MARKE-684432 format. One record per residue (C-alpha): x negated, y, z negated; residue in one letter. Coordinates in nm, 2 decimals. Last residue first. Example, Ala and Ser with C-alpha at 12.3 -4.5 7.8 and 13.67 -1.06 7.14 Angstrom:
% residues 2
+--------+--------+--------+--------+
|   east |  north |     up | residu |
+--------+--------+--------+--------+
|  -1.37 |  -0.11 |  -0.71 |      s |
|  -1.23 |  -0.45 |  -0.78 |      a |
+--------+--------+--------+--------+
END
This chain:
% residues 265
+--------+--------+--------+--------+
|   east |  north |     up | residu |
+--------+--------+--------+--------+
|   1.03 |  -1.75 |   2.12 |      a |
|   1.34 |  -1.64 |   1.93 |      e |
|   1.58 |  -1.92 |   1.87 |      g |
|   1.72 |  -1.77 |   1.55 |      p |
|   1.60 |  -1.41 |   1.52 |      a |
|   1.25 |  -1.36 |   1.39 |      g |
|   1.15 |  -1.34 |   1.02 |      i |
|   0.85 |  -1.11 |   0.96 |      t |
|   0.54 |  -1.20 |   0.77 |      t |
|   0.30 |  -1.03 |   0.53 |      r |
|   0.05 |  -1.16 |   0.28 |      l |
|  -0.11 |  -0.93 |   0.03 |      t |
|  -0.43 |  -0.98 |  -0.18 |      a |
|  -0.60 |  -0.86 |  -0.50 |      i |
|  -0.43 |  -0.57 |  -0.67 |      g |
|  -0.10 |  -0.76 |  -0.73 |      e |
|  -0.12 |  -1.12 |  -0.59 |      i |
|   0.12 |  -1.02 |  -0.32 |      s |
|   0.40 |  -1.15 |  -0.10 |      c |
|   0.54 |  -0.92 |   0.16 |      e |
|   0.84 |  -1.00 |   0.37 |      v |
|   0.98 |  -0.81 |   0.67 |      a |
|   1.34 |  -0.90 |   0.76 |      d |
|   1.42 |  -0.91 |   1.13 |      g |
|   1.66 |  -1.19 |   1.10 |      p |
|   1.80 |  -1.25 |   0.75 |      g |
|   1.65 |  -1.34 |   0.41 |      l |
|   1.76 |  -1.45 |   0.06 |      v |
|   1.48 |  -1.46 |  -0.19 |      q |
|   1.42 |  -1.77 |  -0.40 |      r |
|   1.34 |  -1.70 |  -0.76 |      a |
|   1.01 |  -1.84 |  -0.89 |      a |
|   1.02 |  -2.16 |  -1.10 |      g |
|   0.85 |  -2.38 |  -0.85 |      a |
|   0.55 |  -2.15 |  -0.86 |      g |
|   0.27 |  -2.38 |  -0.75 |      t |
|   0.13 |  -2.47 |  -0.40 |      p |
|  -0.15 |  -2.72 |  -0.39 |      f |
|  -0.37 |  -2.69 |  -0.08 |      v |
|  -0.61 |  -2.96 |   0.02 |      d |
|  -0.91 |  -2.80 |   0.19 |      g |
|  -1.18 |  -3.02 |   0.02 |      p |
|  -1.02 |  -3.35 |  -0.06 |      e |
|  -0.85 |  -3.47 |  -0.38 |      l |
|  -0.89 |  -3.85 |  -0.41 |      a |
|  -0.59 |  -4.08 |  -0.41 |      t |
|  -0.44 |  -4.29 |  -0.69 |      g |
|  -0.50 |  -4.08 |  -1.00 |      r |
|  -0.59 |  -3.76 |  -0.82 |      s |
|  -0.24 |  -3.62 |  -0.77 |      a |
|  -0.14 |  -3.67 |  -1.14 |      e |
|  -0.45 |  -3.49 |  -1.27 |      e |
|  -0.42 |  -3.22 |  -1.01 |      l |
|  -0.05 |  -3.15 |  -1.09 |      i |
|  -0.13 |  -3.15 |  -1.47 |      g |
|  -0.41 |  -2.90 |  -1.42 |      p |
|  -0.19 |  -2.67 |  -1.20 |      l |
|   0.10 |  -2.62 |  -1.45 |      e |
|  -0.08 |  -2.37 |  -1.66 |      q |
|  -0.19 |  -2.16 |  -1.36 |      v |
|   0.17 |  -2.13 |  -1.25 |      q |
|   0.29 |  -2.03 |  -1.59 |      g |
|   0.04 |  -1.75 |  -1.63 |      h |
|   0.09 |  -1.61 |  -1.27 |      t |
|   0.33 |  -1.35 |  -1.42 |      s |
|   0.64 |  -1.27 |  -1.21 |      a |
|   0.76 |  -0.97 |  -1.01 |      r |
|   1.03 |  -1.03 |  -0.76 |      l |
|   1.26 |  -0.84 |  -0.52 |      r |
|   1.05 |  -0.53 |  -0.45 |      e |
|   1.20 |  -0.32 |  -0.17 |      a |
|   0.97 |  -0.26 |   0.13 |      g |
|   1.18 |  -0.46 |   0.38 |      n |
|   1.17 |  -0.76 |   0.14 |      v |
|   0.91 |  -0.75 |  -0.14 |      s |
|   0.76 |  -1.03 |  -0.34 |      c |
|   0.53 |  -1.00 |  -0.64 |      t |
|   0.29 |  -1.23 |  -0.82 |      l |
|   0.12 |  -1.07 |  -1.12 |      w |
|  -0.22 |  -1.16 |  -1.26 |      l |
|  -0.33 |  -1.25 |  -1.62 |      e |
|  -0.33 |  -1.63 |  -1.58 |      g |
|  -0.60 |  -1.63 |  -1.31 |      l |
|  -0.84 |  -1.44 |  -1.54 |      d |
|  -1.15 |  -1.26 |  -1.40 |      a |
|  -1.08 |  -1.33 |  -1.04 |      i |
|  -1.36 |  -1.28 |  -0.77 |      e |
|  -1.56 |  -1.58 |  -0.90 |      d |
|  -1.27 |  -1.81 |  -0.82 |      m |
|  -1.28 |  -1.75 |  -0.45 |      t |
|  -1.00 |  -1.55 |  -0.28 |      v |
|  -0.89 |  -1.77 |   0.02 |      i |
|  -0.75 |  -1.54 |   0.28 |      e |
|  -0.43 |  -1.39 |   0.43 |      p |
|  -0.30 |  -1.64 |   0.37 |      g |
|  -0.02 |  -1.89 |   0.44 |      l |
|   0.31 |  -1.82 |   0.61 |      a |
|   0.62 |  -2.03 |   0.63 |      g |
|   0.79 |  -2.32 |   0.81 |      l |
|   0.68 |  -2.68 |   0.80 |      g |
|   0.60 |  -2.65 |   0.43 |      p |
|   0.27 |  -2.80 |   0.31 |      l |
|   0.21 |  -3.16 |   0.42 |      r |
|  -0.11 |  -3.21 |   0.23 |      k |
|   0.02 |  -3.08 |  -0.10 |      a |
|   0.35 |  -3.27 |  -0.08 |      a |
|   0.15 |  -3.59 |   0.00 |      a |
|  -0.06 |  -3.53 |  -0.31 |      l |
|   0.24 |  -3.49 |  -0.53 |      a |
|   0.42 |  -3.79 |  -0.38 |      a |
|   0.12 |  -4.01 |  -0.43 |      q |
|   0.08 |  -3.90 |  -0.79 |      s |
|   0.45 |  -3.94 |  -0.89 |      d |
|   0.55 |  -3.62 |  -1.07 |      a |
|   0.46 |  -3.59 |  -1.44 |      g |
|   0.33 |  -3.24 |  -1.41 |      p |
|   0.51 |  -3.05 |  -1.13 |      g |
|   0.54 |  -3.10 |  -0.76 |      p |
|   0.63 |  -2.77 |  -0.59 |      a |
|   1.00 |  -2.76 |  -0.49 |      a |
|   1.11 |  -2.78 |  -0.13 |      g |
|   1.30 |  -2.50 |   0.04 |      g |
|   1.11 |  -2.48 |   0.37 |      a |
|   1.07 |  -2.11 |   0.39 |      l |
|   0.76 |  -2.09 |   0.17 |      d |
|   0.56 |  -1.77 |   0.17 |      i |
|   0.23 |  -1.90 |   0.05 |      l |
|  -0.06 |  -1.70 |  -0.10 |      l |
|  -0.43 |  -1.79 |  -0.15 |      t |
|  -0.64 |  -1.91 |  -0.44 |      v |
|  -1.00 |  -2.03 |  -0.48 |      g |
|  -1.24 |  -2.32 |  -0.46 |      a |
|  -1.06 |  -2.54 |  -0.71 |      v |
|  -1.23 |  -2.86 |  -0.83 |      y |
|  -1.37 |  -2.70 |  -1.15 |      d |
|  -1.01 |  -2.60 |  -1.23 |      l |
|  -0.92 |  -2.96 |  -1.31 |      a |
|  -1.18 |  -3.02 |  -1.57 |      g |
|  -0.97 |  -3.02 |  -1.88 |      e |
|  -0.66 |  -3.16 |  -1.70 |      k |
|  -0.87 |  -3.46 |  -1.60 |      t |
|  -0.95 |  -3.56 |  -1.24 |      v |
|  -0.95 |  -3.93 |  -1.17 |      g |
|  -1.06 |  -3.87 |  -0.81 |      q |
|  -1.24 |  -3.56 |  -0.68 |      g |
|  -1.37 |  -3.42 |  -0.36 |      r |
|  -1.47 |  -3.05 |  -0.36 |      r |
|  -1.32 |  -2.71 |  -0.29 |      g |
|  -0.95 |  -2.76 |  -0.34 |      i |
|  -0.73 |  -2.46 |  -0.25 |      v |
|  -0.48 |  -2.33 |  -0.50 |      f |
|  -0.15 |  -2.17 |  -0.38 |      a |
|   0.05 |  -1.90 |  -0.56 |      l |
|   0.40 |  -1.92 |  -0.43 |      r |
|   0.67 |  -1.69 |  -0.29 |      p |
|   0.99 |  -1.87 |  -0.22 |      l |
|   1.18 |  -1.76 |   0.09 |      c |
|   1.54 |  -1.79 |   0.18 |      g |
|   1.62 |  -1.91 |   0.52 |      p |
|   1.84 |  -1.80 |   0.81 |      c |
|   2.09 |  -2.07 |   0.91 |      a |
|   1.98 |  -2.31 |   1.18 |      v |
|   2.13 |  -2.31 |   1.53 |      g |
|   1.81 |  -2.18 |   1.69 |      k |
|   1.50 |  -2.25 |   1.49 |      p |
|   1.34 |  -1.95 |   1.32 |      w |
|   1.04 |  -1.79 |   1.50 |      a |
|   0.81 |  -1.66 |   1.22 |      i |
|   0.63 |  -1.34 |   1.31 |      r |
|   0.26 |  -1.31 |   1.22 |      a |
|   0.11 |  -1.04 |   0.99 |      d |
|  -0.10 |  -1.29 |   0.81 |      h |
|  -0.10 |  -1.65 |   0.92 |      g |
|   0.16 |  -1.89 |   1.05 |      v |
|   0.25 |  -2.24 |   0.91 |      l |
|   0.34 |  -2.54 |   1.11 |      g |
|   0.14 |  -2.80 |   0.93 |      g |
|  -0.23 |  -2.77 |   0.83 |      d |
|  -0.49 |  -2.50 |   0.90 |      q |
|  -0.66 |  -2.38 |   0.59 |      v |
|  -0.70 |  -2.00 |   0.60 |      p |
|  -0.37 |  -1.97 |   0.79 |      p |
|  -0.47 |  -1.76 |   1.09 |      l |
|  -0.58 |  -1.39 |   1.09 |      l |
|  -0.59 |  -1.25 |   1.44 |      r |
|  -0.89 |  -1.04 |   1.52 |      v |
|  -0.95 |  -0.69 |   1.65 |      a |
|  -0.80 |  -0.50 |   1.36 |      r |
|  -1.04 |  -0.68 |   1.13 |      e |
|  -1.34 |  -0.54 |   1.32 |      e |
|  -1.56 |  -0.83 |   1.42 |      h |
|  -1.92 |  -0.91 |   1.30 |      l |
|  -2.12 |  -1.20 |   1.45 |      a |
|  -2.29 |  -1.00 |   1.72 |      h |
|  -2.40 |  -0.75 |   1.46 |      s |
|  -2.56 |  -1.02 |   1.25 |      f |
|  -2.92 |  -0.94 |   1.33 |      p |
|  -2.88 |  -0.58 |   1.22 |      g |
|  -2.56 |  -0.55 |   1.02 |      a |
|  -2.74 |  -0.40 |   0.72 |      g |
|  -2.66 |  -0.42 |   0.35 |      s |
|  -2.32 |  -0.57 |   0.41 |      t |
|  -2.45 |  -0.83 |   0.66 |      a |
|  -2.71 |  -0.94 |   0.41 |      a |
|  -2.45 |  -0.97 |   0.13 |      k |
|  -2.22 |  -1.17 |   0.36 |      a |
|  -2.50 |  -1.40 |   0.47 |      l |
|  -2.60 |  -1.46 |   0.10 |      a |
|  -2.24 |  -1.54 |   0.00 |      q |
|  -2.21 |  -1.78 |   0.30 |      v |
|  -2.54 |  -1.95 |   0.19 |      r |
|  -2.41 |  -1.99 |  -0.16 |      s |
|  -2.09 |  -2.14 |  -0.03 |      m |
|  -2.29 |  -2.39 |   0.18 |      a |
|  -2.49 |  -2.49 |  -0.13 |      g |
|  -2.16 |  -2.53 |  -0.32 |      r |
|  -2.03 |  -2.80 |  -0.09 |      g |
|  -2.02 |  -2.89 |   0.28 |      a |
|  -1.66 |  -3.00 |   0.23 |      a |
|  -1.56 |  -2.64 |   0.20 |      l |
|  -1.72 |  -2.55 |   0.53 |      l |
|  -1.57 |  -2.86 |   0.70 |      a |
|  -1.22 |  -2.75 |   0.58 |      k |
|  -1.27 |  -2.39 |   0.69 |      m |
|  -1.39 |  -2.47 |   1.04 |      s |
|  -1.71 |  -2.34 |   1.20 |      a |
|  -1.95 |  -2.54 |   0.99 |      p |
|  -2.29 |  -2.38 |   0.90 |      l |
|  -2.57 |  -2.36 |   1.14 |      p |
|  -2.93 |  -2.35 |   1.01 |      e |
|  -3.14 |  -2.17 |   1.27 |      g |
|  -3.18 |  -1.85 |   1.07 |      k |
|  -2.96 |  -1.64 |   1.31 |      v |
|  -2.75 |  -1.95 |   1.35 |      r |
|  -2.58 |  -1.88 |   1.02 |      s |
|  -2.42 |  -1.57 |   1.16 |      a |
|  -2.24 |  -1.76 |   1.44 |      t |
|  -2.12 |  -2.03 |   1.19 |      e |
|  -1.99 |  -1.77 |   0.94 |      i |
|  -1.82 |  -1.53 |   1.18 |      d |
|  -1.83 |  -1.21 |   0.97 |      l |
|  -1.50 |  -1.02 |   0.95 |      i |
|  -1.49 |  -0.65 |   0.91 |      r |
|  -1.32 |  -0.40 |   0.68 |      h |
|  -1.58 |  -0.46 |   0.40 |      g |
|  -1.75 |  -0.79 |   0.49 |      v |
|  -1.48 |  -1.05 |   0.48 |      r |
|  -1.59 |  -1.41 |   0.54 |      v |
|  -1.51 |  -1.62 |   0.84 |      g |
|  -1.42 |  -1.97 |   0.96 |      a |
|  -1.32 |  -1.98 |   1.32 |      r |
|  -1.01 |  -2.09 |   1.51 |      a |
|  -1.05 |  -2.09 |   1.88 |      p |
|  -0.95 |  -1.79 |   2.09 |      g |
|  -0.62 |  -1.80 |   2.28 |      a |
|  -0.45 |  -1.48 |   2.15 |      p |
|  -0.78 |  -1.29 |   2.12 |      g |
|  -1.05 |  -1.34 |   1.86 |      v |
|  -0.94 |  -1.61 |   1.62 |      s |
|  -0.95 |  -1.61 |   1.24 |      f |
|  -0.98 |  -1.84 |   0.94 |      t |
|  -1.06 |  -1.64 |   0.62 |      v |
|  -1.28 |  -1.65 |   0.31 |      l |
|  -1.28 |  -1.36 |   0.07 |      r |
|  -1.57 |  -1.40 |  -0.16 |      m |
+--------+--------+--------+--------+
END
């Protein structure tokens, strides 16, 4: 599945959704058709567990085969605003413009593969770590921090995951694990103004994740909706005002953002 957080209109509330072709199905609204409402927020939906995910999958399948009773819950993608799939920190979503603070030098960006936790876990082992992952998304990190690696202090690792960068973009969706045949056989790319600047295998990033989750879960539990960025070894890309940045998991998802001029509202 492709899970998104979206809003209808500039001031609309954030809603959890699932892609149905080129449309977005409002999960909570669609679930009310059968009188059993699912949560309207992504974190609450993930916390509701695998049963809730199975229901979302069934709703998406039903809406694909015939909109019928779900027509009021379907939105054309061009008519919605895609927000960060997990809302935390000062990040923007897909196709949004980042207003860079006035008086601060323009950033470089670090493209990252990010893993979204799907269930609570403490004392997670490396061998079972991926069982706690709901899916992956993309992060264009403008904050400059490095991802916590294996051997990092557990509290610091979890805090880093929960804080996420204060500036950057996250999205466009959470691609659930069942949609990806082999996480280690993908390519992470980054383009600036249409020119490819980076192409790197996800193999190393996937390998570092179990150690991160093991360390992070020793003192504090992993929680549904926690996001763990990886890719500390990727090359930082230098940016300037007006630059358009695209970060992709090749063939699967693309996240776009544009750097605004310093002080731009």
